[in-house]
N, C-alpha and C positions, 0 to 999 in steps of 0.2 A: 504493499500501501505508498502510495505514495507520499508526504506531509510539506506540509504543506510557507513557503521561507517566510520564515519570518523576516520584512523587509524595514527596518529607521531611514524614518526620513529626515534625518540629520541631515547628512548630507545637505539633502537639498533643502532643505531650512536656515541649513550657512552661507547655502550660497546667495540665498535670497536677501534677511539681512545683510549681509555685506554690500550686495550693490544696492541698499535698500541705506543701508550706511551712506554709502559714495556718496549718488543722491542728497542725501540731506546738508551735506556737507556743502554741499556741489553751492544749496541751495544760498546758503547761509551768508558764504562767502559769496554768493556776488548781492547780496545783499543789507549792506554793512545796515546798521540800526541810527549812525547818524548819515550816513546818508541818503532817508530812507521822504520820503519827499507824502504830497495827497496829489492823489490821483482819481483826474476829474474828467468826468464826458461829457460832451454838450447835449440836448438834448433835445432837439423841437420838440415848441412851442403848439398848441391849435391851431394860435394864427403869422405864422412863420418864424417869428424868432427860435432864437436860441439861448434857453437853460442850461446853467454848469452844475453836472452833479458826481457832490463823491462817491465814487467807484470804491476806492477805498483810501482809509485818514490817514497819516500815518499811526494813530495810535492802535490799529489793529492793524496792519503792513506788522507794528512793531510786537505786536502781542502773536501772532502769526507764529512773525522768528522767534522767540521767543522757545514756544509750547519748542517750533523742534528740536531745535539746544534743547530742551528737557530734552524728545524724546528716543534723544540721537543721544544724548548718558545713557538710557535707560532700557536702550537696542546695543548696545559696545558694553552691559555686561550677561546680554539675554548669547551676546557671540562666544562673550569670553565662558560660558559657559556652555555653549554646542560647542564649544573648539574644548574644552578639557571633557564633557562625553567623547570625543570623539580619540581622542588619544587613552583615557579609556578602553576602551573598544579591545576589548582584542575576539582574534579567527579561531573558531575552534569550528573544526572538524566537524560530521554528522546532523547530529541534533542542533547545533547549535547550544551546548548548556554545558557546563564544566556540574564533576559532582563525588563527593568525599575532598578528598583534603587538597586536590588540585585544584580546587574550590577556596578551600579556603585559605592554599598559600595568594591566589592570588582574589583575595579583601582586605587578606592580609600585607600583603607588601610592601604601601607605601608610606 
């Protein structure tokens, strides 16, 4: 009888998280807080005139950049945990689990 191989998706999650880190870091670097400006767009009125509308205020943009930095730091911790999981993973033939003295040795090796 064939057994189903238990696949861990740690590598896939790690690659995704690392790509997110690169993306978020690039965004924060491209939008420094001291260079933010109100984003204004001109909305046409019913009588044919134009009215300025704030699409994103400096405060809203600053808050978003700060939240992105917080998420970046939180994701770094997750990436470190995933890397530690990958380093601790030991390839075992057969069913993929150790028994007896080998399992005890592996658990106590650190």
